[in-house]
Every structure is written in C-alpha cells, then in structure tokens.
N, C-alpha and C positions, 0 to 999 in steps of 0.2 A: 675500301674500308681501311681505316688506320689500325695498326696492330695495337693490341691491348697493352696498357702500361699499368703496373701495380704501383699504387701510391704509398703502400706500407706493407709490412709483413702480414698484418691481419687481412688486408685485401687479397694477398696471394693465398693465404690459408683458407679463407672463406670461398675463394674461387674453386679450390680443390675439393672441399667438403660441402659445397653449396647444395641446396635442395633438402628435401625431407629425409632421404634415406641413407645417404653415404655415411654419415657419422654413426648411424645405428648399425649399419653393416660392419663398419670397423669395430664397433663395440662388441658385436656378436662374435667376431673372430678373435677377440682378445685372449681367450683361454686356450684355444686349440684350433687346428684346421677343421673345416667343416665341408661336407658335400653340399651340393646345391639345394637339395630337399631339406637338409638339416638347417641350412641358413635361412631358407624361406620360412620355415616354422618358427625360427627364433626372431625374425624381423616381422612381427605380426602386422598384417594389413598390406604388405607390399605385393604387387602383382608380379607374375613371372616375367613379363616384359620389362618392368621397371628394374627388377633385380638383375636381369641379364645386362641391361643398359648400364646400370650403376657399377656392376662388377667390371665391365669392359673399361669404363672410365677410370675406375680405381686401379685397374691393372695397367692402363696406359700411363697413369701418374706414378706408377711404381710403388703403390701403397699395398697392393694385394698381389699375391703370387698364385697363379693357376697351375696346378700340376695334374697332368693327365697320366693315369696308370693304364698301360696297354694290357688289358685283360678282358675277359668276357664275363659278365657285361662290362662295358667301359666304365671306368671310375674317374671322377674329377674331384679334386679337393682344392679348396681355397684357404689361404693362410695369409697372415700379415708379413710383409717384408720388414726389415729393420726400420725403414722410413715410416711404414705404417704403424709399427709399435711405438715409435717416438711420437707420432701424431696422437695416438690413443692416450699416451701418457700426458700429453699437453691438454687433451680434452677432459681429463679427470676433474680438474677444478670446475669446469663448466658443468659437468654432470652433478657435482656436489652442490653447486649453486642452484641448479634446476631442482634437485631433491628438496633442498631447504625452502624453496619458494613455490613448489609445485601446486600446493593447495590454493594459494592466492592467484597464481597465474591461471589455473583452471577455472576458478570462480569468475575472474574478470573476463575470461574468454568464453565462458559457457561450455567448458569441456569437463568431462568426468575423468578423473585420473584413474589409471588401472589400479586394482586392489594391491597387487604386488608391484611396488614402484621400481620397475626395471626399465631398461632402455629398449623396450620393444614397441614403442609408439602406440 
C-alpha cells in the first residue's frame, strides 16, 4: 500500500478531525480539562468505545493531553494541547457557519436540531 499524500492543508486537517466525534470532543475540551465521564456527558450520543478510540487518536495526533493522577480512586483528565487549542480556534468559523445555517441543513437532511444549539451532536 502506498503511503498517504496530503494534497493540501485542508486534506491534512480533515484527516486529523475526520469522523463524527473528534471536532465535538475538541470543542467540549475548549474551556477546561475534563474527566472521561464529564466528557462523555458533554458529547451527547457518543458510545464509550468511540470516545476511547477518538481520545487515543487525538492524543496520538498531539491535540489532546491525557494526565493520570496517581490517587485512589485513579483520576484521569483530558485537556487540549497548544496544537489542539489552535485547531479549536480554526474551527470557530466553521461552528459559526453551522449555527447560521443549522435550520436549513436540518430541514434538508430531515434532522431535528437540538433546542440549545451547542456542539453536542
């Protein structure tokens, strides 16, 4: 198999945040570090398995930092790295566009928008 080649910056960015959940996880982490359960509650609809997988990929891409606190019971927090914060900043205009066009997109796709237009899918 031939190694992947990025055709442009957008290709690379979409490869990093591709899928339904990664951008929503990044957005959920924008204000403060969160524990796994808190993050799962903020990203409505994600399964535990998908959250674990997405967090591992985001950590491998150096967008999310996982900190383990050695205490009883064990505590793990997830936060954005500087690279993750910069990506979140780049996603702001996309979120604004989505907010402005959400009603029309939802209508065309037969989806009901959430009452509080937040990034919780």
